[in-house]
TORVO-868436 format. One record per residue (C-alpha): residue number from 0; residue in three letters; chain; x, y, z. Coordinates in nm, 4 decimals. Layout:
BEGIN
<seba NUM, 'ALA', 'A', <X, Y, Z>> ...
END
This chain:
BEGIN
<seba 0, 'UNK', 'A', <0.0243, 0.0092, 0.0006>> <seba 1, 'UNK', 'A', <0.3017, 0.2564, 0.1064>> <seba 2, 'UNK', 'A', <0.4978, 0.1609, -0.2047>> <seba 3, 'UNK', 'A', <0.2128, 0.2126, -0.4458>> <seba 4, 'UNK', 'A', <0.1454, 0.5423, -0.2767>> <seba 5, 'UNK', 'A', <0.4880, 0.6369, -0.3177>> <seba 6, 'UNK', 'A', <0.4743, 0.5934, -0.6894>> <seba 7, 'UNK', 'A', <0.1889, 0.7529, -0.7263>> <seba 8, 'UNK', 'A', <0.3268, 1.0967, -0.5747>> <seba 9, 'UNK', 'A', <0.6769, 1.0240, -0.8360>> <seba 10, 'UNK', 'A', <0.4747, 1.0788, -1.1366>> <seba 11, 'UNK', 'A', <0.2470, 1.3572, -1.0115>> <seba 12, 'UNK', 'A', <0.5488, 1.5494, -0.8675>> <seba 13, 'UNK', 'A', <0.7226, 1.4662, -1.2592>> <seba 14, 'UNK', 'A', <0.4187, 1.5791, -1.4228>> <seba 15, 'UNK', 'A', <0.4304, 1.8815, -1.2754>> <seba 16, 'UNK', 'A', <0.8497, 1.9526, -1.3578>> <seba 17, 'UNK', 'A', <0.7154, 1.8679, -1.7162>> <seba 18, 'UNK', 'A', <0.4016, 2.1213, -1.7086>> <seba 19, 'UNK', 'A', <0.1382, 1.8812, -1.7658>> <seba 20, 'UNK', 'A', <-0.0911, 2.0331, -1.4812>> <seba 21, 'UNK', 'A', <-0.2987, 2.2821, -1.6399>> <seba 22, 'UNK', 'A', <-0.2985, 2.5911, -1.2813>> <seba 23, 'UNK', 'A', <0.1339, 2.5906, -1.3630>> <seba 24, 'UNK', 'A', <0.2386, 2.9301, -1.4884>> <seba 25, 'UNK', 'A', <0.4459, 2.9832, -1.8475>> <seba 26, 'UNK', 'A', <0.8244, 3.0949, -1.7651>> <seba 27, 'UNK', 'A', <0.8467, 3.4620, -1.7373>> <seba 28, 'UNK', 'A', <1.0981, 3.5044, -2.0403>> <seba 29, 'UNK', 'A', <0.8470, 3.3443, -2.3214>> <seba 30, 'UNK', 'A', <0.7246, 3.6456, -2.5154>> <seba 31, 'UNK', 'A', <0.3704, 3.7413, -2.5655>> <seba 32, 'UNK', 'A', <0.1477, 3.7145, -2.9313>> <seba 33, 'UNK', 'A', <0.0759, 4.0102, -3.1514>> <seba 34, 'UNK', 'A', <-0.1976, 4.1739, -3.1310>> <seba 35, 'UNK', 'A', <-0.4148, 4.0521, -3.4170>> <seba 36, 'UNK', 'A', <-0.4782, 4.3852, -3.6625>> <seba 37, 'UNK', 'A', <-0.8233, 4.5806, -3.6335>> <seba 38, 'UNK', 'A', <-0.9635, 4.5767, -3.9396>> <seba 39, 'UNK', 'A', <-0.9861, 4.9619, -4.0745>> <seba 40, 'UNK', 'A', <-1.2966, 5.1546, -3.9537>> <seba 41, 'UNK', 'A', <-1.5667, 5.1742, -4.2406>> <seba 42, 'UNK', 'A', <-1.5945, 5.4385, -4.4475>> <seba 43, 'UNK', 'A', <-1.8264, 5.7143, -4.2749>> <seba 44, 'UNK', 'A', <-2.1868, 5.6523, -4.5513>> <seba 45, 'UNK', 'A', <-2.2045, 5.9307, -4.8035>> <seba 46, 'UNK', 'A', <-2.4874, 6.1892, -4.7149>> <seba 47, 'UNK', 'A', <-2.5465, 6.4039, -5.0092>> <seba 48, 'UNK', 'A', <-2.6305, 6.1785, -5.2924>> <seba 49, 'UNK', 'A', <-2.7159, 6.2772, -5.6213>> <seba 50, 'UNK', 'A', <-3.0298, 6.0878, -5.7575>> <seba 51, 'UNK', 'A', <-2.9967, 5.9560, -6.1383>> <seba 52, 'UNK', 'A', <-3.3908, 6.1197, -6.2731>> <seba 53, 'UNK', 'A', <-3.4509, 6.4586, -6.0711>> <seba 54, 'UNK', 'A', <-3.7818, 6.6256, -6.1582>> <seba 55, 'UNK', 'A', <-3.7163, 6.9690, -6.3751>> <seba 56, 'UNK', 'A', <-3.8944, 7.2900, -6.2632>> <seba 57, 'UNK', 'A', <-3.8736, 7.5658, -6.4567>> <seba 58, 'UNK', 'A', <-4.0374, 7.9201, -6.3052>> <seba 59, 'UNK', 'A', <-4.0880, 8.1894, -6.6589>> <seba 60, 'UNK', 'A', <-4.0754, 8.4141, -6.4824>> <seba 61, 'UNK', 'A', <-4.2752, 8.7743, -6.4897>> <seba 62, 'UNK', 'A', <-3.9968, 9.1343, -6.4964>> <seba 63, 'UNK', 'A', <-4.0003, 9.2861, -6.0923>> <seba 64, 'UNK', 'A', <-4.0451, 9.6546, -6.1645>> <seba 65, 'UNK', 'A', <-4.0675, 9.9182, -5.8642>> <seba 66, 'UNK', 'A', <-4.3421, 9.9065, -5.6444>> <seba 67, 'UNK', 'A', <-4.4526, 9.5345, -5.7591>> <seba 68, 'UNK', 'A', <-4.5904, 9.3114, -5.5652>> <seba 69, 'UNK', 'A', <-4.3485, 9.0011, -5.5706>> <seba 70, 'UNK', 'A', <-4.4326, 8.6446, -5.5562>> <seba 71, 'UNK', 'A', <-4.2288, 8.3747, -5.4663>> <seba 72, 'UNK', 'A', <-4.1912, 8.0871, -5.6444>> <seba 73, 'UNK', 'A', <-3.9187, 7.8609, -5.5254>> <seba 74, 'UNK', 'A', <-3.7356, 7.8809, -5.2501>> <seba 75, 'UNK', 'A', <-3.4768, 7.6609, -4.9995>> <seba 76, 'UNK', 'A', <-3.5005, 7.7776, -4.6144>> <seba 77, 'UNK', 'A', <-3.2260, 7.4851, -4.5153>> <seba 78, 'UNK', 'A', <-3.4425, 7.3838, -4.2013>> <seba 79, 'UNK', 'A', <-3.4426, 7.0135, -4.3300>> <seba 80, 'UNK', 'A', <-3.2391, 6.7531, -4.1530>> <seba 81, 'UNK', 'A', <-3.0060, 6.7127, -4.4851>> <seba 82, 'UNK', 'A', <-3.0090, 6.8583, -4.8785>> <seba 83, 'UNK', 'A', <-3.2640, 6.7889, -5.1160>> <seba 84, 'UNK', 'A', <-3.0857, 6.5969, -5.4249>> <seba 85, 'UNK', 'A', <-3.4451, 6.7036, -5.5651>> <seba 86, 'UNK', 'A', <-3.3369, 7.0848, -5.5845>> <seba 87, 'UNK', 'A', <-2.9965, 7.0420, -5.6079>> <seba 88, 'UNK', 'A', <-2.7043, 6.7899, -5.7725>> <seba 89, 'UNK', 'A', <-2.3571, 6.7936, -5.6119>> <seba 90, 'UNK', 'A', <-2.0609, 6.8433, -5.7694>> <seba 91, 'UNK', 'A', <-1.7533, 6.6277, -5.7112>> <seba 92, 'UNK', 'A', <-1.3992, 6.6457, -5.8444>> <seba 93, 'UNK', 'A', <-1.1667, 6.9829, -6.0252>> <seba 94, 'UNK', 'A', <-1.3711, 7.0521, -6.3489>> <seba 95, 'UNK', 'A', <-1.1855, 6.7434, -6.5537>> <seba 96, 'UNK', 'A', <-1.5030, 6.6072, -6.6689>> <seba 97, 'UNK', 'A', <-1.6215, 6.9136, -6.8118>> <seba 98, 'UNK', 'A', <-1.2413, 6.9461, -6.9470>> <seba 99, 'UNK', 'A', <-1.2356, 7.2061, -6.7501>> <seba 100, 'UNK', 'A', <-0.9523, 7.1067, -6.4827>> <seba 101, 'UNK', 'A', <-0.9073, 7.3719, -6.1982>> <seba 102, 'UNK', 'A', <-1.2981, 7.4812, -6.3863>> <seba 103, 'UNK', 'A', <-1.0810, 7.7100, -6.5503>> <seba 104, 'UNK', 'A', <-0.9352, 7.9282, -6.3296>> <seba 105, 'UNK', 'A', <-0.6986, 7.7535, -6.1989>> <seba 106, 'UNK', 'A', <-0.8246, 7.6454, -5.8474>> <seba 107, 'UNK', 'A', <-0.6681, 7.4395, -5.6306>> <seba 108, 'UNK', 'A', <-0.9728, 7.2734, -5.4651>> <seba 109, 'UNK', 'A', <-1.1830, 6.9041, -5.5225>> <seba 110, 'UNK', 'A', <-1.5271, 6.9550, -5.4435>> <seba 111, 'UNK', 'A', <-1.6574, 6.6783, -5.2019>> <seba 112, 'UNK', 'A', <-2.0543, 6.6439, -5.1914>> <seba 113, 'UNK', 'A', <-2.0427, 6.6636, -4.8236>> <seba 114, 'UNK', 'A', <-1.8298, 6.9414, -4.7658>> <seba 115, 'UNK', 'A', <-2.1762, 7.0937, -4.7513>> <seba 116, 'UNK', 'A', <-2.4091, 7.0211, -4.4554>> <seba 117, 'UNK', 'A', <-2.7159, 7.1966, -4.2999>> <seba 118, 'UNK', 'A', <-2.6173, 7.2946, -3.9396>> <seba 119, 'UNK', 'A', <-2.8928, 7.4853, -3.7526>> <seba 120, 'UNK', 'A', <-3.1231, 7.6307, -4.0046>> <seba 121, 'UNK', 'A', <-2.8422, 7.7270, -4.2361>> <seba 122, 'UNK', 'A', <-2.6158, 7.5621, -4.5457>> <seba 123, 'UNK', 'A', <-2.2717, 7.5668, -4.4608>> <seba 124, 'UNK', 'A', <-1.9913, 7.5164, -4.6899>> <seba 125, 'UNK', 'A', <-1.6879, 7.4704, -4.5617>> <seba 126, 'UNK', 'A', <-1.3329, 7.4676, -4.7308>> <seba 127, 'UNK', 'A', <-1.0661, 7.2992, -4.5613>> <seba 128, 'UNK', 'A', <-0.6737, 7.1914, -4.6033>> <seba 129, 'UNK', 'A', <-0.6397, 6.8807, -4.6803>> <seba 130, 'UNK', 'A', <-0.5612, 6.6285, -4.9516>> <seba 131, 'UNK', 'A', <-0.7811, 6.4503, -5.2032>> <seba 132, 'UNK', 'A', <-0.7398, 6.3804, -5.5456>> <seba 133, 'UNK', 'A', <-0.4138, 6.4865, -5.5534>> <seba 134, 'UNK', 'A', <-0.4946, 6.8459, -5.4150>> <seba 135, 'UNK', 'A', <-0.4753, 6.9890, -5.1396>> <seba 136, 'UNK', 'A', <-0.7782, 7.1741, -5.0736>> <seba 137, 'UNK', 'A', <-1.1148, 7.0527, -5.0413>> <seba 138, 'UNK', 'A', <-1.4404, 7.2502, -5.0611>> <seba 139, 'UNK', 'A', <-1.8251, 7.2267, -5.2241>> <seba 140, 'UNK', 'A', <-1.9710, 7.3522, -5.5242>> <seba 141, 'UNK', 'A', <-2.3523, 7.2917, -5.5006>> <seba 142, 'UNK', 'A', <-2.6088, 7.3613, -5.8136>> <seba 143, 'UNK', 'A', <-2.9434, 7.2938, -5.9548>> <seba 144, 'UNK', 'A', <-2.8828, 7.1842, -6.3182>> <seba 145, 'UNK', 'A', <-3.1791, 6.9592, -6.4240>> <seba 146, 'UNK', 'A', <-3.4023, 7.0539, -6.1002>> <seba 147, 'UNK', 'A', <-3.4741, 7.3842, -6.0740>> <seba 148, 'UNK', 'A', <-3.4048, 7.6849, -6.3885>> <seba 149, 'UNK', 'A', <-3.5645, 8.0423, -6.3935>> <seba 150, 'UNK', 'A', <-3.5657, 8.3220, -6.6825>> <seba 151, 'UNK', 'A', <-3.6142, 8.6769, -6.5242>> <seba 152, 'UNK', 'A', <-3.7738, 8.7881, -6.1478>> <seba 153, 'UNK', 'A', <-3.5600, 8.8397, -5.8268>> <seba 154, 'UNK', 'A', <-3.2995, 8.5791, -5.7141>> <seba 155, 'UNK', 'A', <-3.1270, 8.6137, -5.3467>> <seba 156, 'UNK', 'A', <-2.9818, 8.4599, -5.0755>> <seba 157, 'UNK', 'A', <-2.8629, 8.5269, -4.7243>> <seba 158, 'UNK', 'A', <-2.4937, 8.4634, -4.6608>> <seba 159, 'UNK', 'A', <-2.2371, 8.5266, -4.4635>> <seba 160, 'UNK', 'A', <-1.9127, 8.4894, -4.6035>> <seba 161, 'UNK', 'A', <-1.5931, 8.3035, -4.5635>> <seba 162, 'UNK', 'A', <-1.2868, 8.5816, -4.5343>> <seba 163, 'UNK', 'A', <-0.8986, 8.5154, -4.6229>> <seba 164, 'UNK', 'A', <-0.6352, 8.4936, -4.8719>> <seba 165, 'UNK', 'A', <-0.6776, 8.2900, -5.1480>> <seba 166, 'UNK', 'A', <-1.0754, 8.2391, -5.0723>> <seba 167, 'UNK', 'A', <-1.3871, 8.3089, -5.3216>> <seba 168, 'UNK', 'A', <-1.7244, 8.2518, -5.2291>> <seba 169, 'UNK', 'A', <-2.0211, 8.2441, -5.4543>> <seba 170, 'UNK', 'A', <-2.3586, 8.2389, -5.5644>> <seba 171, 'UNK', 'A', <-2.3840, 8.2618, -5.9812>> <seba 172, 'UNK', 'A', <-2.5947, 8.1573, -6.2806>> <seba 173, 'UNK', 'A', <-2.5434, 7.9400, -6.5557>> <seba 174, 'UNK', 'A', <-2.7402, 7.9085, -6.8371>> <seba 175, 'UNK', 'A', <-2.9329, 7.5002, -6.8730>> <seba 176, 'UNK', 'A', <-2.9247, 7.4284, -7.2392>> <seba 177, 'UNK', 'A', <-2.5881, 7.6648, -7.3408>> <seba 178, 'UNK', 'A', <-2.8768, 7.7539, -7.6398>> <seba 179, 'UNK', 'A', <-2.5851, 7.9501, -7.7782>> <seba 180, 'UNK', 'A', <-2.3059, 7.7704, -7.7432>> <seba 181, 'UNK', 'A', <-1.9739, 7.7591, -7.4962>> <seba 182, 'UNK', 'A', <-1.8833, 7.9731, -7.2489>> <seba 183, 'UNK', 'A', <-1.9191, 8.2890, -7.2050>> <seba 184, 'UNK', 'A', <-2.1829, 8.2951, -7.5751>> <seba 185, 'UNK', 'A', <-2.4878, 8.1561, -7.3153>> <seba 186, 'UNK', 'A', <-2.3832, 8.4055, -7.0495>> <seba 187, 'UNK', 'A', <-2.3354, 8.4245, -6.6544>> <seba 188, 'UNK', 'A', <-2.4583, 8.5625, -6.3956>> <seba 189, 'UNK', 'A', <-2.2449, 8.6407, -6.1130>> <seba 190, 'UNK', 'A', <-2.5002, 8.7529, -5.8746>> <seba 191, 'UNK', 'A', <-2.2622, 8.7964, -5.5703>> <seba 192, 'UNK', 'A', <-1.8295, 8.7110, -5.5465>> <seba 193, 'UNK', 'A', <-1.5911, 8.7724, -5.3186>> <seba 194, 'UNK', 'A', <-1.1558, 8.7299, -5.3001>> <seba 195, 'UNK', 'A', <-0.9569, 8.7500, -5.0276>> <seba 196, 'UNK', 'A', <-1.2382, 8.9411, -4.8065>> <seba 197, 'UNK', 'A', <-1.0823, 9.0922, -4.4728>> <seba 198, 'UNK', 'A', <-0.7038, 9.0750, -4.6233>> <seba 199, 'UNK', 'A', <-0.6277, 9.4396, -4.5418>> <seba 200, 'UNK', 'A', <-0.9512, 9.5598, -4.4561>> <seba 201, 'UNK', 'A', <-1.0792, 9.4539, -4.8160>> <seba 202, 'UNK', 'A', <-1.4993, 9.3916, -4.7748>> <seba 203, 'UNK', 'A', <-1.5936, 9.4633, -5.1469>> <seba 204, 'UNK', 'A', <-1.8343, 9.1870, -5.3171>> <seba 205, 'UNK', 'A', <-1.8681, 9.1804, -5.7019>> <seba 206, 'UNK', 'A', <-2.2260, 9.1567, -5.9528>> <seba 207, 'UNK', 'A', <-2.0880, 9.0528, -6.3185>> <seba 208, 'UNK', 'A', <-2.2783, 8.9555, -6.6291>> <seba 209, 'UNK', 'A', <-2.0431, 8.7121, -6.8927>> <seba 210, 'UNK', 'A', <-2.1349, 8.7543, -7.2634>> <seba 211, 'UNK', 'A', <-2.0206, 8.7940, -7.6424>> <seba 212, 'UNK', 'A', <-1.8418, 8.4519, -7.7718>> <seba 213, 'UNK', 'A', <-1.6908, 8.1997, -7.6762>> <seba 214, 'UNK', 'A', <-1.3655, 8.2167, -7.4539>> <seba 215, 'UNK', 'A', <-1.1074, 8.3738, -7.5646>> <seba 216, 'UNK', 'A', <-1.3996, 8.5938, -7.7003>> <seba 217, 'UNK', 'A', <-1.5900, 8.6511, -7.4051>> <seba 218, 'UNK', 'A', <-1.5911, 8.9767, -7.2690>> <seba 219, 'UNK', 'A', <-1.7687, 9.0875, -6.9121>> <seba 220, 'UNK', 'A', <-1.9623, 9.4490, -6.7781>> <seba 221, 'UNK', 'A', <-2.0258, 9.4644, -6.3850>> <seba 222, 'UNK', 'A', <-1.9882, 9.6601, -6.0630>> <seba 223, 'UNK', 'A', <-1.8437, 9.6456, -5.7120>> <seba 224, 'UNK', 'A', <-2.0133, 9.7544, -5.3764>> <seba 225, 'UNK', 'A', <-1.7852, 9.7843, -5.0535>> <seba 226, 'UNK', 'A', <-2.0630, 9.6396, -4.7844>> <seba 227, 'UNK', 'A', <-2.1540, 9.8568, -4.4884>> <seba 228, 'UNK', 'A', <-2.0283, 9.6157, -4.1961>> <seba 229, 'UNK', 'A', <-1.8300, 9.2820, -4.1895>> <seba 230, 'UNK', 'A', <-1.9268, 9.0773, -4.4610>> <seba 231, 'UNK', 'A', <-1.7151, 8.7562, -4.2679>> <seba 232, 'UNK', 'A', <-1.8930, 8.8178, -3.9368>> <seba 233, 'UNK', 'A', <-2.2446, 8.9688, -4.0554>> <seba 234, 'UNK', 'A', <-2.5046, 8.8496, -4.2890>> <seba 235, 'UNK', 'A', <-2.6116, 8.9773, -4.5827>> <seba 236, 'UNK', 'A', <-2.8711, 8.9440, -4.8641>> <seba 237, 'UNK', 'A', <-2.7259, 8.9261, -5.2080>> <seba 238, 'UNK', 'A', <-2.9937, 8.9913, -5.4714>> <seba 239, 'UNK', 'A', <-3.0322, 9.0467, -5.8304>> <seba 240, 'UNK', 'A', <-3.3059, 9.1484, -6.0197>> <seba 241, 'UNK', 'A', <-3.3239, 9.0501, -6.3851>> <seba 242, 'UNK', 'A', <-3.5526, 9.1753, -6.6438>> <seba 243, 'UNK', 'A', <-3.5284, 9.0957, -7.0432>> <seba 244, 'UNK', 'A', <-3.3434, 9.4378, -7.0996>> <seba 245, 'UNK', 'A', <-3.1756, 9.5172, -6.7674>> <seba 246, 'UNK', 'A', <-3.0307, 9.3175, -6.5044>> <seba 247, 'UNK', 'A', <-3.0021, 9.5247, -6.1264>> <seba 248, 'UNK', 'A', <-2.7360, 9.4425, -5.8438>> <seba 249, 'UNK', 'A', <-2.8480, 9.4871, -5.4690>> <seba 250, 'UNK', 'A', <-2.6734, 9.4088, -5.1130>> <seba 251, 'UNK', 'A', <-2.9550, 9.4632, -4.8180>> <seba 252, 'UNK', 'A', <-3.1563, 9.6388, -5.0845>> <seba 253, 'UNK', 'A', <-2.9348, 9.9061, -5.1589>> <seba 254, 'UNK', 'A', <-2.8918, 9.8620, -5.5664>> <seba 255, 'UNK', 'A', <-2.5110, 9.8860, -5.6565>> <seba 256, 'UNK', 'A', <-2.4824, 9.8165, -5.9831>> <seba 257, 'UNK', 'A', <-2.7684, 9.8364, -6.3426>> <seba 258, 'UNK', 'A', <-2.6129, 9.6363, -6.6652>> <seba 259, 'UNK', 'A', <-2.9033, 9.7154, -6.9795>> <seba 260, 'UNK', 'A', <-2.6112, 9.6523, -7.2608>> <seba 261, 'UNK', 'A', <-2.5194, 9.2838, -7.3380>> <seba 262, 'UNK', 'A', <-2.4598, 9.0301, -7.6757>> <seba 263, 'UNK', 'A', <-2.3978, 8.7509, -7.7604>> <seba 264, 'UNK', 'A', <-2.2458, 8.6674, -8.0882>> <seba 265, 'UNK', 'A', <-2.4847, 8.4173, -8.1982>> <seba 266, 'UNK', 'A', <-2.7849, 8.5633, -8.1239>> <seba 267, 'UNK', 'A', <-2.9788, 8.9641, -8.1090>> <seba 268, 'UNK', 'A', <-3.0487, 9.1845, -7.7901>> <seba 269, 'UNK', 'A', <-3.1198, 9.0347, -7.5686>> <seba 270, 'UNK', 'A', <-2.9625, 8.7254, -7.6223>> <seba 271, 'UNK', 'A', <-2.7993, 8.5257, -7.4438>> <seba 272, 'UNK', 'A', <-2.9426, 8.6348, -7.1568>> <seba 273, 'UNK', 'A', <-3.3526, 8.5529, -7.2180>> <seba 274, 'UNK', 'A', <-3.2640, 8.1758, -7.1655>> <seba 275, 'UNK', 'A', <-3.3456, 7.9362, -6.8267>> <seba 276, 'UNK', 'A', <-3.0842, 7.9586, -6.6086>> <seba 277, 'UNK', 'A', <-3.0057, 7.7336, -6.2659>> <seba 278, 'UNK', 'A', <-2.8385, 7.9119, -5.9592>> <seba 279, 'UNK', 'A', <-2.4848, 7.7626, -5.8184>> <seba 280, 'UNK', 'A', <-2.3041, 7.8516, -5.4940>> <seba 281, 'UNK', 'A', <-1.9414, 7.7316, -5.4140>> <seba 282, 'UNK', 'A', <-1.6568, 7.7929, -5.2406>> <seba 283, 'UNK', 'A', <-1.3442, 7.7963, -5.4791>> <seba 284, 'UNK', 'A', <-0.9844, 7.7862, -5.2906>> <seba 285, 'UNK', 'A', <-0.7612, 7.9955, -5.5309>> <seba 286, 'UNK', 'A', <-0.7290, 8.0229, -5.8770>> <seba 287, 'UNK', 'A', <-0.6322, 8.3128, -6.1271>> <seba 288, 'UNK', 'A', <-0.8466, 8.5816, -5.9379>> <seba 289, 'UNK', 'A', <-0.7769, 8.5766, -5.6080>> <seba 290, 'UNK', 'A', <-0.4178, 8.4067, -5.5941>> <seba 291, 'UNK', 'A', <-0.3495, 8.1007, -5.3246>> <seba 292, 'UNK', 'A', <-0.3756, 8.0889, -4.9717>> <seba 293, 'UNK', 'A', <-0.0814, 8.2075, -4.7068>> <seba 294, 'UNK', 'A', <0.0666, 8.1224, -4.3767>> <seba 295, 'UNK', 'A', <-0.2326, 8.3684, -4.2915>> <seba 296, 'UNK', 'A', <-0.5590, 8.1505, -4.4007>> <seba 297, 'UNK', 'A', <-0.7304, 7.9831, -4.2031>> <seba 298, 'UNK', 'A', <-0.8547, 7.6289, -4.2916>> <seba 299, 'UNK', 'A', <-1.1170, 7.5247, -4.2479>> <seba 300, 'UNK', 'A', <-1.3645, 7.8254, -4.3129>> <seba 301, 'UNK', 'A', <-1.7178, 7.8162, -4.4080>> <seba 302, 'UNK', 'A', <-1.9894, 7.9829, -4.6093>> <seba 303, 'UNK', 'A', <-2.3350, 8.0024, -4.4640>> <seba 304, 'UNK', 'A', <-2.6672, 8.0647, -4.5982>> <seba 305, 'UNK', 'A', <-2.9838, 8.1503, -4.4340>> <seba 306, 'UNK', 'A', <-3.2195, 8.0811, -4.7582>> <seba 307, 'UNK', 'A', <-3.2489, 8.1107, -5.1051>> <seba 308, 'UNK', 'A', <-3.5435, 8.2684, -5.2711>> <seba 309, 'UNK', 'A', <-3.6602, 8.3288, -5.5924>> <seba 310, 'UNK', 'A', <-3.9580, 8.5645, -5.6855>> <seba 311, 'UNK', 'A', <-4.1640, 8.6752, -6.0090>> <seba 312, 'UNK', 'A', <-4.3195, 9.0343, -6.0448>> <seba 313, 'UNK', 'A', <-4.6663, 9.0924, -6.0902>> <seba 314, 'UNK', 'A', <-4.8094, 8.8909, -6.3499>> 
END
């Protein structure tokens, strides 16, 4: 009996010495296994997605004359959770898809649909210093092409503009069909442009029309206005009133420019401004007009739009 107990004890001691016991600790010098690599986080789902077959709404408005009771025919108050793809097309890229890399102006940004968003009842377009598709900046450009067009009437937006060297916010219109040929024979109406706001006290905005022949035989005329209070900290209403033979520009209902002479090489006056146009909103970075950002430019920087409204005059 005692011999059997001694033999069993010896066997158990041998197993323990060989590490066969389940409770024995690993040697102190054994390296820990490398952690398993974690899969990359999935990219966030896009918010602004274009739809393939939008419905085109056209407003053929009555001209606006002094004293008219204006009739609201279209608006976006930006009060929804996100932008409506039935109203807006979200551009992407640098213009190469249209044969105009740099959007024809040597601009430096790559447009991303989700650089436009809605926040607290405003459209916010944000320009950032970040790399995308070989560009060092991103921003957004949204347009109503194939969704909403207008001819004549009043177009306005209440906006707060981005400032800094190399920043170029714009609120403008292009022709839906380019009936008179390529840019600018079919026209362009710039309701509001500004470049380098805040640089050396600059607070000037511009309103312009482009017309004449196709580039490089295009011409332009327009005016500018020094906004009375800071355009980068205060909201102002920027507008045009577009009639068959006259276009007028306003800031906060102060008219600062009027144009009533233009032309197109493809048709008689009042071409090219007798066709349907669509609305664009964007913030460009760099380009021939503002020049490039520099060390003083602060990113990210945003343009905020409270609303866009289109009115007809009295029938």
